[in-house]
Every structure is written in C-alpha cells, then in structure tokens.
C-alpha positions as CSV (number, residue, x, y, z in Angstrom):
1,M,150.3,-69.6,-91.1
2,A,150.0,-71.5,-88.1
3,A,148.7,-75.4,-88.3
4,R,144.5,-76.2,-87.3
5,L,143.8,-78.7,-84.6
6,P,141.7,-81.2,-85.8
7,P,137.7,-80.4,-83.4
8,N,138.3,-81.5,-80.2
9,T,142.3,-81.6,-79.8
10,L,143.8,-80.6,-76.9
11,T,146.6,-78.0,-77.4
12,L,149.5,-79.2,-74.9
13,K,148.9,-76.5,-72.1
14,Q,144.8,-78.3,-72.0
15,F,146.0,-81.4,-72.2
16,L,148.7,-80.5,-69.3
17,V,146.0,-79.1,-67.3
18,R,144.2,-82.2,-67.2
19,R,146.8,-84.3,-67.1
20,Q,146.7,-82.2,-64.2
21,V,143.4,-82.9,-63.0
22,L,143.3,-86.6,-63.5
23,S,145.9,-86.4,-60.8
24,L,144.3,-84.2,-58.5
25,Y,141.3,-87.0,-58.7
26,R,143.3,-90.2,-58.5
27,E,144.8,-88.6,-55.9
28,I,141.8,-87.6,-54.1
29,M,140.1,-91.0,-54.9
30,K,143.7,-92.9,-53.4
31,T,143.1,-90.8,-49.7
32,I,139.3,-91.4,-50.1
33,K,140.3,-95.0,-49.6
34,Q,142.3,-94.6,-46.0
35,I,139.1,-93.4,-44.7
36,E,137.7,-96.5,-42.3
37,N,134.9,-95.6,-41.9
38,P,132.5,-97.7,-45.3
39,E,129.7,-94.9,-45.5
40,Y,132.2,-91.9,-45.0
41,Q,133.8,-93.6,-47.8
42,K,130.5,-93.3,-49.5
43,E,129.8,-90.7,-49.6
44,L,133.0,-88.5,-50.1
45,R,133.6,-90.6,-54.0
46,N,129.9,-89.3,-54.8
47,W,130.7,-85.9,-53.8
48,T,134.5,-85.5,-55.3
49,R,133.4,-87.4,-58.8
50,D,130.0,-85.1,-58.9
51,E,131.6,-81.7,-58.0
52,F,134.7,-82.9,-60.7
53,K,131.4,-83.7,-62.8
54,Q,129.6,-80.5,-62.8
55,N,133.1,-78.9,-63.6
56,K,133.9,-81.0,-66.0
57,G,133.5,-78.5,-69.2
58,T,134.7,-75.1,-67.6
59,Q,136.6,-73.5,-70.1
60,D,138.3,-70.5,-68.8
61,Q,141.6,-71.6,-67.7
62,D,142.2,-69.0,-64.5
63,A,138.7,-71.1,-62.7
64,I,140.6,-73.9,-63.7
65,Q,143.7,-73.2,-62.0
66,N,141.8,-71.7,-59.0
67,M,139.6,-74.7,-59.0
68,I,142.5,-77.0,-58.6
69,Y,144.6,-75.2,-55.9
70,R,141.0,-75.7,-53.9
71,G,141.1,-79.3,-54.5
72,Q,144.3,-79.4,-53.4
73,Q,143.8,-77.1,-50.2
74,T,140.9,-79.8,-49.4
75,L,142.8,-83.1,-50.5
76,K,145.6,-81.8,-47.8
77,E,142.5,-80.6,-45.1
78,L,140.9,-84.4,-45.8
79,S,144.5,-86.6,-44.9
80,V,145.5,-84.3,-42.1
81,T,141.9,-85.6,-40.7
82,I,142.6,-88.6,-41.7
83,A,145.9,-89.2,-39.7
84,M,144.4,-87.1,-36.8
85,A,141.4,-89.9,-36.6
86,R,144.1,-92.4,-36.1
C-alpha cells in the first residue's frame, strides 16, 4: 500500500523539476543584470516574470521539460547577444 502524501506536497520528481525551473529563472535574471541599458533590463525582467507566471500552473511534465529547454536556449542566446554587444 503506497503512502499518501499530504495535499500540496511535492513528489521527488516534482521537487527536482521545480528546483530546475527556479535555477533557470535565477540564471536568466542574473544574466539580464549584465545588460547596460536599464530600459532593456526592465523590459526583459518584466517579460521573464510574465512568462514564468503564465506557466506556473502547468502540470504536464513533458510540457514543463519543453519549456525548460526553450528557456535554456533563450538564456544561451541572451548570453551570446550580451557578449557580442561588449
């Protein structure tokens, strides 16, 4: 008989995915700080927050992994763009 988890308790897999998402969010925000133009920084911070908030309730693990992958690709592109601008 499997043990029941209290409501709102994350499984190990959910916990690990959540940690991965939060790490990606922090890394994106840290990268945005490297942009010299404060207006671009603000715009990208707001866009990032909106994207993460919009997808916060997603439960489908495949969709979440796809979003993480796309976020990582976007982070790479942002990093390259910042490096080229310097």
